[in-house]
N, C-alpha and C positions, 0 to 999 in steps of 0.2 A: 575584408569581410564587413561590408558596410552595414549589414543588418544589425550588428552589435551596437551601432551608434544611434539607434532609434531613440527618440525622446521618451517614449512610453513602452518600456519592455513589459512583457506579460507579468501579471501578478502571480505569486506562488499558488494562490487559490485556484487559478485557472488551469494549473498543470497537474494538480493532484487528482487521483482517481476518487470518484464519488460513489458512496454506497448508500442507497436510499432505502428507507423503511417507513411504513405507515405508523403513526403514533398508536401505541397500544399493542403493536405486534412485535414479534421477535425477528432478529436478523442473524443469519448464519453466514460467516465468511471464512474462507480457507485461503491461506497464503502458502504457496510452494517456495521452497528454498533450493536454488540450483547454483552450480558453478558455471562461470562463463568459460567458453572454450579457450584453449591455449592460443597464444598469438594475438589475443585482443588486448590492446594497450589502452588502459583507462585514461591515460594522459591526453588522448585525442578526443575525449568526450566533449561535447559542446553543451550549451544550455538546453535544458529539457524543453521540448516543443519548438525549438528554434531551428531553422528559420521559418517553418510553417507550422501552424497549430494542429494540423491533421496527423502529425507524426506521433508515434507512441511514446509515453514517458520513458525516459532512461535509454532510449534507443538512438539518440542523435550521436553520431560519431563521425569524425572527419578522416577516418582511416580508409574510407571507400575510395578506390581508384576512380579517376574522372570518367573512364569509359563505362563504368557501371552506375552512374548517377540515376538513370531512369528507373532502375529496379527499386523495389520497396526497401525502405531503410531498415526494417526489422530483420532483413537477411544478414545484416552486419553482425548481429549478436546471435551466435549459434551456441547451442548447448552441446555438451559432450554427449556421446552416444548413450542410449538408454541403458541404465544400470550403473553408469559412471557419473551421471549428471547430478544426481541428488546430493544435497548436503545432509548426511545422516546426523541430525542434531544431537540425538542421544549418545551416539558413538563419540561425538566430538565434545561431550561433557555438558551439553545444555540440558537443563532439567526444568526450568521454569519459564513461563511466558506471562506477560502482563500487557495491559493496554492503558494508555494515558490520554485523556482528553484535554485540549487546550482551553475549552470553554467550561468554567466552573458550574454552569447551569446543568451540564450533562452529567456531572458526578452524582447528583441527587435524583435525576430522572431517567437514567439509563443504568439498569442493573446488569452487570457482567455475570452471566450464568456460568460460562466456561471461557477460559483463555488458556490453552494448553498445547503442548506438543503432542501430536497424535502418536500413540504408542505403536500402532500397526504400520503406519506410514510416517516414520519419524522425520521426514523432510517437510511435513505439512504442519503449520501452526493454525489451529482452529479457534475461532472466536464466536461465541453465541451471546447475544445481548437482548434484553427485553426493555422496550421503551414504555414509559408511563408518565408523560407530561400531562398537565391539566389540559382540558379542552382548549384548543386554539384553532383558528380558522384563517388567519391572515397569511403570513409568509412561512415557508419551511424553516425549521431551526437547524443550524449547521454548526459543526465543530470539527476542527482538525484533530486527528488522533495519530498516535504512533503505537505500533505493536513492537514490544521488546522481547528478547529472549536473554536468559542469564545462565551462566555456568554455575554448577552447584557450589564450587568453591568461591564464587563471586569474583573471579579474576577477569571475566569478560562479560559485558552487557552489550548486545548488538541490536540495532533496529532492523526489523524485518520489513515493515511497511509504514509509510506515512501517507495518510489519505484524509478524506472528509466524510463524516457520517452526516447524512441528511435525514431529518425526521420530518415526514410529510404531515400537513395539518390533519386534524381529526380528533375524535374523542378517544380516551384511553379505554382499555379493556374494562368492562364493568366488573367491579369486585362484588362478590356475593356476601 
């Protein structure tokens, strides 16, 4: 597997999903939680986006038989049939959700309106945030973030998503 010996492997920032929002606007993101199908061995996972950058994050797997290589890689990760595929977070004891930003500048300029497990569809974690940076017109502002869920007794904390929030340049919403 010679591609693992490249001098410049991809940076983690190049592999994370980006969620863009205009400065002064709100962003709504929903993350679904599913079980992987039986028979999928995570020990065969390869690096995200390797060997080609057009593959989907988390879908690189070396379990594929050689005869099926031309097919799209996302067929390798199948979900269980509808009705059995969702992780019912509330039933499993998860009651809280939180989001953490790696960039401290985001803590004061992005208000988390909601970060919760949806009560009706308890396999979905919903995040709603409002951005309000001062006027900027040069480069977008970016921060990696992680969405966590926690069991009520505190025995488990799991990461649901790791991504990048991108705030596009512009003026904030005018306060009255």
